C-alpha positions, 0 to 999 in steps of 0.5 A: 822323878827322884831328886838325883834324876832331877838334879842331873837332868837340870844340868847341861849334858856334856859328852865326856871321854871316859875309860872304864877299868873292870875285870868283869867282861859283862860289867864292862859291856854294861857300862859301855852300853849305858854310857854310849847311850848318854852320848859319852865316848867310852873305852874299856880296859880289863887290866891296869896295863891296858888302862895306862896304854889307853890313857897314854894314847888319848887323855880321857876326861874321866877314869872309872876304876873297879876297886876289886879286880882279882889279882889287881888292887884298885887302890894301887891302880888309883895311886899310880894314876895320881902319880902319873896324872895328878889332875885326872878325874877318878871315880872308883866302884866297888861291890864291897864298900866299908867306911874304912875303904871309903876313907882310904879311897878319898885320901887318894883324892878321888872325885867320888865313890859308887857302890855296886850295884848302882842305879844309872841315875847315880852314875849320871849325877856323879858325872854331871857333878864332875863336869860342873865342878872340874869343867870337864868336856869344855873347850879351852876358851870355855875353861879359860872363861870359867876359871877367870870368873872364878878367880875374879870372884875369889879376889873380890870376896877376899877384899869383902867387896860387893859387885858394886864396889868393884864396879866403882873401882874398875869403871865397869858396869855391874852386869858386865862384872856379873857376866864375867864372874859367872863365866858367861863372857870372857873379859877383854884384855883392857877389862881384865887389866882394869879389874886386876888393878882394882883388886891389887891383883896380877892378871898374868897370875890369873891367866897362868892359873887358867892354864895359859 
């Protein structure tokens, strides 16, 4: 088993909603078959207009964009996607990779870049990393739990506190705080207020940053 395979299979598999844009019909069908087999929901687009229509109909977790599509320029498609849907996770593909094209692509804030031909393990790992990093495929309460944990951890480390320091200041156990920071448990309103007061933070800002 390769390192990338091990990393991918060590993570929890999450079903994602994916739209793939590519002008090659055979490659589109390959992506559909491969991603369907992974348990993902896949829609295909052969033109940017078709892609945008799919997104407007139902927002996906991930968009996969081929950068070389005859008359359609992938870089312009990515620019349009970023303008209309700034937080959308974008993965780009190309059969003609170069350092210049990679630099231009990443300046457009894409999540990752895969060069054709690629192994399915590479795409699997890329999607797994996107799921972990961006919280894709999660229920709203899961995203809230994960984001609150991240914000509490950031506020604590900004004060250069240990979990013990926060435990003493907030009157909560270390194990309870650890589970909150890991996103394992959602804090009660009372606990959240105690943590925020101890860290001189505003819980309303945390909730707003979490999308509430």
